[in-house]
N, C-alpha and C positions, 0 to 999 in steps of 0.2 A: 756943831755940824761934824758927823763923821767924815773923815776923808777916805776915799775909795781909792785903794792903791791897785793897779791891774796889771797881771801878769798873762800875756797872750801864750796859750801852746798850739800852734798851727795859725800863724795869722795869712788865711787866703782870701779867696775873693768876696764873700759878704762880710769877714770883717772890715776889709779895707773900704769896701764901699757904704756899709752900714753901719757897724758898732764903732769904729772909731769916729768918725762924724759924730753918731749919736752920743758918745761917751764924752765928748769933748765938748759937746753944747750943755752938759750936766754940771753945775757947779761944785767943787769941793773934789772931782775924779783926777786921779794921776795915772797916765800909763807909764809904767815902771819898766817893765822887763817884756823878752820876747823869747822863745824857743820855737823854731821851726824844722824841717826834716834835715838841712843842712846847716854847718855853720855860713856858708857863704849865703844860704837866701835869708836867715835870721839877720845877719848884718846887713844885707839890703834894704830889707824891711824896716829895721832899727834907723837906718839914716834916712829911708822915706818918711817917716813918721816921726821922726825924733824922740825915738825911745831911747832911754839912756843905757839900758842893761842887756846885754845879748848874754844869754845861758847855753851853756854847753849841750845840755839837754833838760829835757821836761821834768826830770828828777829834781834837778838842781832849782828851778823854777819853784816849784812848788814847795820847797823847803825855804824858801827866802823870807827873812823877817820882816822886810817892807813891802812885802805884798800880802794884801789880805782878803784878794777876791781872783781865782782865776777864770778867765775866758777861754775854752776850748775850742779852736776851730779846725780841728782833724777830722778825717774822715772816722765812721764809727768804730771801726776795730780798735781804736784808742780810748775811745769814750770812758770804758767802765775803767781802766787802769787809772788814766790820770784823776778823773773824779774821785774815786776812793785814796788815793795819794793826797789829793789836796783836801777832802774832807777830813782825813786823820791829821792834817797839819793845820786842821782849824781854819781853812780858806772858804769864801764863798764861792759857789761854782756856777756859771754860766755855760751853758753847753749847746752846742748846733742841735738841730732837729736830726731826726734819724737816732733818737735817743741811744739805742745800743745794737747790738747784734741780736739779740734774742730777747725772749720774756723773762729769762733768768739772771740775765745782766741787769736789766732793766729793775727788776724786783730789787735785787741785791745793791744796786746804786740808790734807790730810793728808799731802803731799809736803813741803809747807811746817812742817807741824809735826815733823816727823821731822828735817829740818834745823836747827831751831830750838833744841832741846834745852830748851824750854819743855813742861810739861805741859798736853796738850790733854782733855778730856773733853765728851761729851754727856749730857743729861738723860737718863736710863733711861725706855724705857716701865715704866710700872707693870705691865702685863699680864703675870700670871704669875710676878711677885716671890716671891708668898707662897708656892709651891710650886716654886721653881726648884732648891733644894737638894733636896727630894723626888724631882723630875723626874731630875735629874744621879745621884743615888744607885741608882734604879731603871737607869737606864743602867749603870752601874759594876758594879754586883753582877749585872746580865744577870738580872734578873726578868722582863723583858719579851720575852726571847728576841731574835729578829733580827728588827728594825723593816721591816715589810713596806709599810705605806703610812701616811701622815698625812696628815690632811684639815683644812683652816684655811677658818673661814667667818665672816665679819663683815657683818652685815647692819643697815641703818638706812633710815628711812624721810625721811631730812633732804632730800633732792632728789627726792621722788617725785613731787612735782605741780610744774607750770609757777608757782606763784605763789613758792615759796620763791627768795629773793634770792642772789644771788653775793657769799656772803661771800669771806673773803681765803683760805680754805681751798679755796675752787672758783675762784679767779682764778689762771690761769698767771702773771701778771705777778708774783704776788706766793709762790705756791707751786712754782713750775716743774712739774714731774713729779709730784710728790705727789699722790697720790690717798687721799681718806678714810683709812682704816687701814692700808693695803697695807704701807707702810713700817714701821709699829710690829709688826704681824704677823711679817715678814721677820725684823727684829730680834730676837723671841722664839724663832722657828725657829731661828736661827744661835746663841742662846745656849744652847738646849738640844742640838743635834746638828749644829754646825758648819756650815762654808760650804755656799752653793748652786753647783752644778758648772755647772749649765745649766738652760735654760726653752724650754718649747714649749707648742703650744698654745693661744696666746694670742688673746684678745678682748676688744676694746673695745666699750663701746656708752653712746653719748648720746641719751638718750631725750627729752631738752628741748634742742633747739638753739640756743636764748637764753633768757637771763636777766637781769633787773636787776642791775646793778652796785652797787658802794657808793656813786657819785658819781650814782646813780638813772639812767643811762643802759643802754640794751639794748644786750647784747653777746653775742656768739658764744662758747657754752661749748666749751671746748677740753678740759678736764680729765676723764675720762671719768664716767660716771654708775656704771658696773660694771664691772668686769676680771675675768675667770675665766682661769686658766693653770695648767699643771702646771711643777713644778720638779723636778730630780733633786739631790739631796744628793751631796756629795763621798763619801761612805760608800755612795752606791750605792741609796739607796731614794728612791721618787718623795713628792714632796709635793703635793697639789692644794688650788688655792687658790679661793674664789669670794668677792669682795669686792663687796659693791653698798651704794651710798646711795639706792636708788631702789624699795626693796621695803618690804612692811608684814610686822609681826609677825614679824620675822626677830629672830635671836639671835646672838652672838659665841661661836663654840666650835673647840677644838680636839680632834680625835680623832686617837689613835696606836694603831696597830693592828700587834701583835706576834705572834712565834709562839708566845708562852709566854702573853700577857694583852693586855687592851686597856684603854687609858685614855680618860677622856673630860673635858677641862676646861671648866666652864661659865663663861666670862668674866664674864659679868653677874652672877654671884654669888659668884664668885669660888673655887669648889669644883670639888675634884678627885674624879672617881669612876673605879672600876676593876673589873675582874673579869680571875679568869683562866679557862681552858678549861673549859666546861660550868656556870659560875657566875653568879650574876646580878648585875648592875652595881650596886656599893656606893660608899658615901663612903668616901674613902681618906684615912686619919687622918693628920695631919702630924706627926712627932715632934717633941718639943720642941727639940731640936739641929739640926732642919730650918727651925723656925719662922722667919718675917721678919716683922717688927713695921711695917704698913704706914703705920700711924699716925704713927710715927717713923722714917722711913725714915731710912738713915744716907748717903744721896748726898753732903750737902755736907761732911759728915766725911769721908769716902773720899776726895772729892776735893783736900781739903786737908790729907790725911794722905799723899796721891801727890806735892803739892807739897815737902811736908817729907820725902819719901824713905822713908817706913813702908810704903808698898805701892803697887802698881799699880793704876790707875783704868780699869773698863769700864762703861759702852761708852766706847772712845775714839775718836779720828778715822778708824782704820781700820774698828772695826765699825761705823761709819755709813758709811765708803764703801762697804763691802760689801751693806750693804743698798741702797745707792742706786746700785750696780752692776746687782743685781738687777732694780730698779724700770725703769732705763734698757733693761735686757736684755727686759724684758716686751714696751714700747713696740716695741722694735725687733723682738721677734718678732710681734708683733699686725701690724706693718706688712708685714714679709716671707712671714708665714705659714712660716717656717723656725725650725728650733731654733737659739738662739744660743747659744755654748759661752762660760763666764764665766771658768773658772778653767783 
């Protein structure tokens, strides 16, 4: 059994809460090295999680011969740089979601990964994981009939007023084109229904033109507060998106309208509702064989298994490139006011 020796570039919140416990639960995994933004932060993380090696910088870490896997937990602005260097050094790469700053970066990362022979993966969006198998079974068995419309909404008041500061998610220097939960929901729709063929009718809004950045300076806002658009899937049906970080009393939901039945997924409560023709909406029971234990997700085990040749891992870099392509297309459609063909 191949020993997986992991180095962390950016050991932040999700690495602490999810990835480290998940990796330690897999036999034959060693946590070898860490490189955070500062030496003090790296030393603190190494001490807390008993990681033996502290590197002066990520460049040193990816070159180490005693590491064969790099886990990137940084903000998106570093994902391309670290990924390409790690792949060139022959390392497997696991990267946080918000794969890249834009589609060009994501495409370069994916092409390099395909040439490298290494295993690459992204941290999956937890939205919908608990009902993935149920949705796929409904699709496979034809219980929804022909899909005629899907609606996605994700509403938050994170940036409803001018007093909210510009955090890294709102700063284009760190997040690129990524806006609020847009990429997350595109990933979910792709998991369930396949790739997006085109986007059109895109509109972006910025309601507060300047905000205080993380250094306490007033900066022009570039990432939109709100995006609405329609996509058309390769299978032909439309998906309507409304993504806003500037409204009150909103909720996150995905609605699926078929010729035989309707489904509504309440993201906040992680509950799936459904109804057939003429019936009332009720909670859909998830079969035991379709259940996914969100408290003990198998992301790290699955990625290690892919390195060991046991199974394919998803989302991989192509999955990430595809949702970044849609995000890029949305901005282009909004600027041109034309349909943008993706595939």
